[in-house]
N, C-alpha and C positions, 0 to 999 in steps of 0.2 A: 499205655500212652494214648490218651484220647485226643480227639481233634481239638486244636488250640483255638484261642480267640480269633475273631476276625482280624484280617490284616496279615495273617501268616498262611503259608502253604506248607503242607507236608507231602513230599513226593519221593518216589523211588525212580531213579533214572537208570535205564538199562541200555546197553549197546547191542546192536544186532547187525549181522552181515546183510547187505542188500538182498542177496539171493534168498536168505532165510526169511527176510521180511516179506518177500513175495509168497513164500510158503505159508507164513502166518496169516496173511491177508486171505489166501485161498483156502485156508482151513475153516472148519465150522466152529472154532473155539469161541468166537465172539459174534458171529453172524454178520449181518450187514452193518456198516458203520452208521452212527447217528448223523455224522457230518463228514463231508470231504470238501476241503477248500484249500486254496493256495494263499500263502501269506508272504509278504515282503517286509522284512524288518531291517531297520537301520539302527546301529548302535553308535552312541555319541560319547565323546570325552574331550578333554582339552589336549593340546599337543603334548603336554607333560604328563598326561594320564592321571590327572588329579582325582577324578572320580574313582578310578580303580584303586588308587592308593588309599583313598578314604574308605574303601570297602563297599562301593556301590557300582551297579551297572545301570545305564540309562538307555532305553530303547524306545522307538516308535514303530509300532506294527500296523501295517495296512492290510485289510482283508475285505474284499467286497465293497471298496470305497469308504470304509469306516477306519478311523485312525485312533489308536489307543496308545497312550504313553505309559510305560511301566518303569518304575525304579525298584530294583531289588538290592537288598542288603545281604552281605555275606552272613551266613548262619552256620549252625552246627551241621557238619556233614559226616556221615558214617558210611563210607564205601558205597555211595549211591543214594543213601537216604538223606534227604535235605529238609530242613525246617527253617524257612527264611522269611523275614518280614518283607512285605512288598506293598507298593503304593501304585494305584492305577488311576488314570483320568482320561476321559475322552477328549479328543482334539478335533479341530475343524480341518486340519491339514497335516502335512508331514513334518512341520517344524515343532520341536519340543518346547514346552512351556516351563520356564525355570523361574520360580518365585523364591527369592532369597529370604523371604520371611518364614518359609517352611523350615522346620527343625533339621530336615535332612540336608539342607543346603547351607546351614549356618557355618560360617568360617570360610566359605568359598570366595566371597567378596567379588572383586573385579574378574576373577577367573571364570565366573559363570558366563561372561560375555565371550569367552574363548572356546566354549563348547562347540564342537563341529563333528560331522560324520566321520567315523573311523572305518567301519566295515559294514557289510550287509549280508543278510541271510534270506535265501529264497527256498521255501519248502512246500511240499504237498503234505497237508495235515489230515489224517484220518482219526476220528475219535469215537469211542464207545463208552457208554455208561454201564458198569458191570456191578453186580452184587457178589460179594465175597464174604462168607461167614456172616457176621452181623454188620458188615460195612458196605458202604457204597463208594465205588471208585470210578474215576474217569481215566480211561486209557487213551493215550495220544501217541500215534506213530508219525514221526516226522522223517521225511526223506527229501534231501535237497543238497544245497551247496552253500558254503560260507565263502565270501569273497572279500579280500582286502587288497586293493590295488590290482596288480597283475597276478596275484597268487590266490589259490582257492583250495578248499578241502571239502570232501564229501561229508554229509550229515546223514546218519541213519540211526535213529534212537527211539526208544520208547520211554514215555514218562507216565507213571501210574500215580495219580494224585488222589489223596484221601478226601472225599467230600463229606463223609460222616462215618463215625465208627472208630475202630481201633487200628493204629498204624501197623501192628503186627500182621494184619490181613494183607498188607501190600506184598509181603514176602510170600505168602501163600499163593497169591495171584501170580507173582513172578515165577514161581515154580511150575505153575500150570502152563505158563507161556514157554518155559524152558523145555517142557516135555514135547512141545510141538516144534520149536525152533530155538537153538542155543542162544542164550543171552548172557551178558557179563555186566556186573555193576558198573555204572558210569560215574565218573568223578568230575568231569568237565562240563561246565555250562556252555551254551553257544557263545556267550560273551568271551569265555576263556579260549574257546577255539579260535575266535577272531583275533584275540590278542596274540595268540601263538603265531598266527600268520604274519604278524608285524615284526617278529623276531627271527632268529636263525631257523633254517629249514629243519634241523634236528636239534632237540634240546633235552638232554638228559636231566631229569628233575632231581635236584639235591633235596635233602631233608629240610623241612621248614618247621619252625617252632609252632607248637599248638597255642591257641589263644587261652591262656590261663589268667586268673585274676585272684586278688586277695579275697579270702573268705570262701573260695570255691571248695566244694566237698571233694574228697579223694576219689569217689566214684565218677563224678563228672570230669575231673581232671584226667583220669585214666581214659575215659571214653574219648576225650579230645586228642590225647596223645596217640591212642591206637588208631583213631580215624586219620590222623595225619600220616601215620605209617602206611595205612592201606591206600591212601591217596597217592603217596610216593610210589608205592608198588604198581598201581594201575597206570599211572602216567608213564612209567618206564617200561613195563612189560609189553605195552602196546607197540613199543619201538624196537624191541629186541631183534637184532639182526647181526649176523657174523661180520658185516662191514661196519658195525657201530658198537664196539665193545663197551663203551661208556654206559649204554642203556642197560645191558645185562648187569654190569657192576652195580649200578644204582638200584636195580631191581633186587639184587641180592642184599645190598645194604638195607633196603626197606624191610626185607624179611628178618634180617638180623635185629634190626631195631625193634620190630614188632615182637619177636620172640623174647628179646630182653625185657620189654615192657611187661609181657605176660609173666616172666619169671620174677621180676621185681615186685609185682603186685599179686603173686600167686595166693597168698593167705586171704586176700580180699575176694579173689575170684574163684575160690575152691568150689568145685562142682563136677558132675559127671562129664559135662560138655568140654571142659577146659582141656583135659588130657588128650582127647581125640584131636582137637584142633592144633594143639602144640605139636603133636606127632606129625600131623599132615603138613604143617608149615616147615617142620624140620626136614621131612623127606623132600619137599619141593626145593628148599634151600640147598640140599645136597646135590640135586640134579643140576642146579645152576652153578654150584661150586665146581663141578667137573669141567664145565665149559670155561669158567673163569680161570682155573688153573692153566688151561691150555692157552687162553688169551695171554696170560702173563708170560708163559714159556715162549710162545711164538713171537711176542714183542721183543724178547731178549735174544732171539736167535736170528735176527736179520743178518743176511750174508752167510749163514751156515748152509752147508750142503744138505743138512737134514731138516731144513725148514719145511719142505713140502710134506713129508710124512706127518709132521706135527700139525700142519694146516689141514691135512685130510682128517686127522683125528678130531681137530677142533670143529670142522664143519659137521662131522657126525654128531659131536656133542651138542651143537646148536640145534640139530634136527630133533634130538631127544628133548631139548629144552622147549622147542616149539610145540612138540606133541604134548608135553606135560602142561604147558600154559593153556593150550586150547582144549584140554581134556575135560570131560564131564566132571571128573573128580575135583579139578581146580575150580570150575564154575560153581559147583555145589559148595565147596569150601568157602569161597568168597561171599556167597549169599548167606550161608550158615553163620559165618563169622559176623557179618554185618548185622544180622538179626540178633545174634547172641550179644553183641555189643550193646544193643539198645533194650533187648527184652529177654536176655538169657536167664538161666537159673540163678546166677549170682546176684541178680538185681534185687531179688526179694528174699534171699536166704537169711533166716533169722539169726544164725550163728555169726554172721559177718556184718550185721547192721552197724555196729559201732565202728568198724573199720571203714565202711563205705561213707559214713556220715562225718568221719574225722576231717578236720581242715586239711586241705591238700598241702599247705605249707608245713604242717607238722609231720605228715606222712613222708613228704619229700625229704625233709631233714633227716629222718630215720634211714631212708633208702640211701641217700647220699653219704651219710656217715658210715653205713655198713659197707658200701662199695669202696669208699675211700680207704677204710681199714684193710680190706682185702688186698688192694693194689699195693699199699705200702708194705704190708707183711710179706706178700709173695715175692717181692723183689729186694727184700732186705739184704740178702746175700747174693746179689745179682751175679757176681763173678763165678759162683759155683753152679749156676743153673745150666742144665743141659737143654737140648732142643725142645724136649717135651715140657720142661719147666718154663722156658721162655714162651712157648706157645700158650700155656695156661695163663701166664702173666699178661700176654697180649689180649686174650679173651676177657680177662678181668678189666684191663684198661679200656677196652671197647665198651663194656657195660657201664663203667664209671663215666666215660665220655658221653654215652647216650643219656645217662641219668642227668648229667649236668645240662645237656642240651634240652632234655624234656622239661626240666623244672627251672631253668634259668629265668623265665619271665616272672616268677614269683619273688625273685631276689634282684630287682633291677635298680637298687639304690646305687649311689656313686661308688661306695666301698665295695659293694657286692659285684658290680660290673668289672672293677679292676681285678678283683680276686678271681672272678670267672675267667677272664682273659688269660691270666698267668697260668691257671690250672689247665685250661683248654690247650694253650700253646704247648705246655709240657706233655700233655696226653697225646697231642697230635705228633710231636717229635718221637715219643716212645712208640706209638703205633707204627709210624713210618719205618723206623729202624727195625722193630720186631717183625713187621710185615715182610720187609726185604729178607731178613734172616729166615723167616718161615718159608718164603719162596725158595731160598737156597736149600733149605732142609727138605722141602717137598719135591724139588726138581728131580732128584734121582728116582723117587717112587713113580713120578709121572713118566719118566724116560723108560723105566722098567716095564710099565704097563704098555708102552708103545712097542716093546720087543724089537728094538733096533740094533741090538748087539752091543758088545763091550766097546768096540772102536767108536761107535756113534756116541755112546755115553761119555767117553773120554773127551771127544771133540765138543759135545754139547756143554760139558762142564765149563769149558772156557768161555762160553757165551752167556752164562747165567750169573756171572759176577762173583765167583768164589773168592777172587782176590780182594773183595771188599769186606769180607767177614770181620776182620779185626776193627776196621773203621766203624762198621755198623754196631758192633758190640760196644765200642767206646761211646758212640752217640746214644745208644739205648741206656747205658749206665748213667750218663749225664742227665738224660731226660727223667729217669726215675729218681735221681737225687733231687731234681727240681720239684717233682711231685711230692716227695717226702717233706720238702721245705715249704710247700704251698699252704696257705692259710684257708680254712674252709670259709666259703662265702655264705653258707647257709646257717651260720651260728652268730 
């Protein structure tokens, strides 16, 4: 991937702890910075956030008495690697200049007059120009504060921008930095940080559809799907805390979605690197799964005399999660995966070229048909399934649901949307019922691991909803019947 045409930037965004940033600055990795300056940036939008909804951020940055207006468009992002169109112009003062004749503002109309300041960012910016391999990169370290009204959040991040050469060298430079001070791929722009301050204090990030379009190749579609999964992972794992189980749950969902995407496209992705990364994500997901099981059990045991031992085990599980998420292994995994997604061995493998170049719509139809058949077949004799069989059906239903959500944007005609909704509603009902049944089946194993004794196990059983089993089985059977009757939206 070479440097694109003018008007785009390719950069790798990394997060770094403030104390580690001090260590990086004090090291001899880059030497003295080329520039050290302070900047004050104001971000603008309408009260209804029309610019953000249209995929743009608008800012005016002041440094040393000079004002620069920048408009950035959302672009392809892969776990920190960003390639985004941007437009800059110098201004005489802090007021943005909005020209409705420019293509980026077309369609805004009278709403342009409603654009006003939303939040501001004050940072100290240090920058270095570094050679890496055959490339020239600019490294920028920003440390400061984002403010929106009476709320604020710290900023401490590194941006490595490609000035000339190959984008793969950005990752080599990131690894050099990580050897001195731990860094993690960043997925939020400063604009997004400001927007988050305008919402709830804590926001577990649910999955969002990737931007797919008619005629897109299967390789590009997969890259966008996987990038969306990595983004969901990073947005949630930064918030994981035992007082906020929703963040851990969505972190785990992101890993499951990513693993499903890798499995669905494994023929196209075949290579030595794939197996190692699938294994690493599976292990990380298992660590999160232990804490999630205890979250579920603790939530159902409110009022039980045995809640405290469960809570102790839950807190210990969260400590293991925190260690895993902050480990060098996970940092390396995220950087490796981000690089593999854009420049890995699968990109140029001769044996899979036809699969990569195939239209995403054709490939997705094959994937959806295959997953649909598996779910219908696995639950055909639902009443005879044991706990293990229902668990397998639940996993198949999840993969089908993920496939539907991944590729729904390619089938957005009126008929397709109606069929999507019916299938997703049925899959959600099946997952909810089977999930509750799986929790019931797994509770005894979790209780046994806690070693609380037979009396405790008997009392706890009354708190986990054993009396709901028949009702849940009936709901699951009805949901599977609805799935069998659903008409494919991809045909």
